[in-house]
C-alpha positions as MATLAB code, in Angstrom:
seq = 'MIDRESPVSLYYQIATDLRSRIARGEWTEEMRLPGEIDLAGEYQVSRMTLRQALAYLENEGILIRKRGVGTLIRIDPKRVGTPLNFPISFSRQMRELGFSPTVKAVHAKIISDPTPDIMTNLNLAESDQVASFKRLFFVNEHPVAIINSMLPHHLCPDIINNKLYHDSLTATLEKTYGLFPVQVDQRLSATLLSSEDADLLKANPGSAIFEITTRSHLEDGRIIEFAKTLCVGDRLSLHINISSLDESGKTKFEYVATI';
ca = [
     244.970  109.619  165.504;
     248.986  109.432  165.820;
     251.885  111.429  163.678;
     254.685  109.006  162.379;
     256.410  111.856  161.270;
     256.146  113.380  164.844;
     259.694  112.316  167.208;
     257.098  111.471  169.959;
     257.233  107.445  170.235;
     254.519  105.523  168.593;
     253.322  104.010  171.561;
     253.233  107.147  173.402;
     251.120  109.142  171.027;
     248.934  105.918  171.658;
     248.952  105.905  175.208;
     247.833  109.717  175.096;
     244.956  109.258  172.640;
     243.703  106.158  174.482;
     243.984  108.444  177.663;
     241.766  111.021  176.358;
     239.441  108.509  174.584;
     238.521  107.251  178.396;
     238.340  110.634  179.272;
     236.183  111.425  177.077;
     233.892  108.351  178.222;
     234.192  105.875  175.573;
     234.975  103.029  177.914;
     233.504  102.891  181.386;
     234.796  101.689  184.687;
     235.527   98.087  184.750;
     234.512   97.610  181.027;
     237.127   95.668  178.752;
     238.845   97.664  175.941;
     238.746   96.132  172.907;
     241.674   93.168  172.314;
     245.193   93.688  171.394;
     244.783   92.700  167.581;
     241.863   94.984  167.175;
     243.673   97.582  168.456;
     246.675   97.352  166.912;
     244.893   97.381  163.649;
     242.989  100.420  164.424;
     246.369  102.460  165.057;
     247.916  100.824  162.166;
     250.940   99.533  164.606;
     252.172   96.091  165.588;
     250.732   94.235  168.538;
     254.855   95.110  170.316;
     253.886   98.891  170.020;
     250.371   98.812  170.907;
     251.330   96.750  174.446;
     254.029   99.401  174.920;
     250.999  101.902  174.840;
     249.232   99.833  177.411;
     251.735   99.153  180.064;
     252.596  102.841  180.127;
     248.795  103.179  181.224;
     249.003  100.279  183.133;
     251.660  101.327  185.143;
     249.730  104.949  185.561;
     247.245  103.267  187.125;
     244.329  103.703  184.542;
     244.027  100.381  183.132;
     244.504   96.758  184.425;
     245.681   93.451  182.501;
     244.085   90.557  183.526;
     245.078   87.003  182.126;
     242.088   85.176  180.249;
     240.310   88.228  180.725;
     241.953   91.110  179.095;
     242.398   95.038  179.481;
     240.134   96.773  181.867;
     239.440  100.167  182.506;
     240.443  100.125  186.474;
     239.245  103.730  187.555;
     236.699  106.120  186.666;
     237.203  107.809  183.482;
     235.878  111.281  184.960;
     238.613  111.026  186.969;
     241.216  110.403  184.288;
     243.339  113.548  182.833;
     246.576  114.453  181.257;
     249.338  113.127  183.464;
     252.098  115.600  185.049;
     254.622  113.213  185.847;
     257.845  113.120  185.238;
     258.762  112.811  181.890;
     260.977  109.712  180.511;
     262.446  111.770  177.752;
     263.444  115.298  178.862;
     263.370  116.578  174.967;
     260.120  114.929  174.581;
     258.436  116.888  177.346;
     260.106  120.347  176.434;
     258.463  119.451  172.815;
     254.775  118.989  174.217;
     255.160  122.109  176.026;
     255.623  123.476  172.537;
     259.201  124.758  172.488;
     261.712  123.592  170.321;
     265.024  122.252  172.193;
     268.529  122.000  171.153;
     271.164  119.614  172.313;
     275.209  119.852  172.581;
     276.796  116.762  173.239;
     279.693  117.674  175.745;
     281.020  113.738  175.873;
     279.887  110.373  174.804;
     282.522  107.453  176.130;
     282.809  104.454  177.289;
     283.206  103.728  180.858;
     285.228  100.569  181.700;
     285.546  100.847  185.170;
     282.128  102.234  186.726;
     282.113  103.534  190.178;
     280.134  101.366  192.974;
     277.103  104.052  192.498;
     276.497  103.709  189.063;
     277.053   99.838  188.997;
     274.487   99.764  191.843;
     272.071  101.974  189.796;
     272.383   99.759  186.913;
     271.946   96.645  188.734;
     276.072   95.607  186.606;
     278.154   93.045  187.251;
     281.778   93.886  187.697;
     282.854   93.322  184.617;
     280.191   95.181  182.540;
     281.200   98.418  180.702;
     278.808  101.868  180.815;
     278.033  104.157  178.060;
     277.969  107.350  179.376;
     276.861  110.955  177.912;
     276.704  114.023  178.909;
     274.286  116.715  177.400;
     273.453  120.133  177.677;
     270.047  121.256  176.831;
     268.914  124.602  175.502;
     265.410  125.855  175.560;
     265.113  129.186  173.309;
     268.886  129.789  173.071;
     269.355  129.730  177.040;
     271.050  126.805  178.354;
     268.388  125.329  181.038;
     269.643  121.700  182.438;
     272.304  118.854  182.199;
     271.710  115.176  181.905;
     274.559  112.501  182.490;
     272.925  109.755  181.375;
     274.763  105.893  181.960;
     273.308  102.665  180.337;
     274.301   98.994  180.116;
     276.973   99.079  176.737;
     275.968   95.195  176.920;
     271.917   96.620  176.082;
     272.506   99.040  173.517;
     276.254   98.421  171.903;
     277.683  101.095  170.344;
     275.362  103.878  170.625;
     278.059  106.044  171.514;
     278.975  105.858  167.850;
     275.208  106.012  166.372;
     273.961  109.428  166.418;
     270.873  110.018  168.344;
     267.543  110.123  167.112;
     266.219  113.639  166.994;
     269.137  113.981  169.350;
     267.051  112.011  172.702;
     268.481  108.976  173.518;
     264.839  107.429  174.433;
     264.207  107.671  171.290;
     267.314  106.167  169.932;
     267.025  102.992  172.430;
     263.261  102.658  170.854;
     264.057  102.939  167.024;
     267.633  101.209  167.002;
     267.530   99.093  170.022;
     264.021   98.313  170.493;
     264.438   98.839  173.815;
     261.428  100.478  175.839;
     261.494  102.237  178.917;
     257.938  102.014  180.860;
     258.573  102.968  184.164;
     260.742  105.291  186.195;
     261.911  105.803  189.452;
     262.818  109.338  190.483;
     264.471  111.493  193.249;
     264.262  115.292  193.361;
     267.250  116.712  195.879;
     268.560  120.371  196.116;
     272.635  120.897  195.099;
     275.209  123.262  194.254;
     276.503  123.611  190.856;
     280.464  122.926  190.185;
     282.636  125.113  188.434;
     282.440  123.235  185.065;
     278.745  122.767  185.140;
     278.232  126.329  186.008;
     280.293  127.423  182.980;
     278.045  125.024  181.057;
     275.057  126.671  182.164;
     276.818  130.065  182.315;
     275.809  130.361  186.142;
     277.165  131.156  189.255;
     279.317  128.309  190.568;
     278.211  127.594  193.798;
     274.233  128.315  192.898;
     271.915  126.234  194.487;
     269.865  124.140  191.800;
     268.163  121.172  191.598;
     268.838  117.805  190.593;
     266.885  114.879  189.325;
     268.268  111.111  189.736;
     266.379  108.981  187.473;
     266.443  105.208  186.658;
     264.432  103.905  183.844;
     263.333  100.360  183.780;
     262.332   98.034  180.865;
     259.374   96.144  180.954;
     261.048   92.996  182.351;
     262.321   95.079  185.378;
     266.029   95.283  183.338;
     267.689   99.016  184.318;
     268.370  100.743  180.565;
     269.468  104.032  182.361;
     270.871  105.685  185.219;
     270.750  109.876  184.871;
     271.404  112.769  186.793;
     269.650  115.958  185.868;
     270.574  119.279  186.596;
     268.020  121.933  186.302;
     268.593  125.657  186.758;
     265.900  127.100  188.918;
     265.509  130.591  187.189;
     265.442  128.970  183.643;
     263.214  126.171  184.310;
     261.002  124.832  187.562;
     258.536  122.072  188.384;
     254.694  121.986  189.013;
     253.409  119.859  191.466;
     250.016  118.456  191.621;
     248.900  116.091  194.302;
     245.257  114.852  194.468;
     243.408  113.312  196.868;
     241.202  112.008  194.018;
     244.476  110.179  192.095;
     243.719  106.635  193.203;
     246.976  105.701  191.780;
     248.549  107.809  194.933;
     251.115  109.270  193.194;
     252.374  112.626  193.286;
     252.667  114.087  189.943;
     255.386  116.225  188.121;
     255.606  118.540  185.173;
     258.697  120.632  183.823;
     257.836  124.283  182.804;
     260.062  126.441  181.086;
     260.072  129.629  182.495;
     262.410  131.545  179.743;
];
C-alpha cells in the first residue's frame, strides 16, 4: 500500500492511494470517508501524516472537510484521475516519471540582506535571514534544470549545513523540520539564459528557456519556499491538460523529460 523505504513522502503516497480508491468507486460522491483515526490505523501512520494527505486531496478539490461532519467526497469519483499539476518536489516528480535524477549543489548559503523581491515573496521582516540553495539537476547524465530556492531561515535553522534527504529540499523539510508544503502558487514565463547558467546547463548564452516561479505554502498559510526553476526546453517539456469536466477549474501541468 505504501513504501516506507521510498523517497516519496508517506502523506503523498497515502493521498495517491486514496485518490485511486475514490476513482475505483470505493466511496461515492458526497459519501463520508472513514474517520482520521481509522484511516491512520489502516495506513499505520500518525494522524498528522494522515491529515497532510487529506489536506493535499482537499486542495485538489477531491475532498471537502466539514467540522462536525467529517471528510466528504466532493466530486464524482468517475472524474477523478491522476493529477498532472506542477510537483512540489522536482526530484520526486522525476522519480515518478521513471527517471533517476541526480543533483549537484552549486551553492548553499545564508543571505542576511535579501532583496525586496525575496522579502515580499517569502513575507519576511527586514531582520529575517534567508537560506539560499542553487542546485543543478541531471536526468540521464544530461543537465536539465537549475533551481534557485530560498527559505525563511528561522523556520529551518541550519538547513544549509544539513545533508539533504534524498537530495530533496521538500523531503528534508518534512523529515527534519516537520514542515509539510501543501499548496504551491506558480507562474510560467519565458526568459533568456545568462552566461553563468548557460555554462551549467551546457547551452548557448541568450537561449530562450522557460522559468517557473514558485511559492510553497504550509497548511497554516506561511510561505516556506520561494523558488525559480530554469528548464531547458529541448530536454524538458511541460504537458498541459485542460478539462471542462474538472470541477476544480484548475489547469494541470506535468513535467516530461524528452532526453
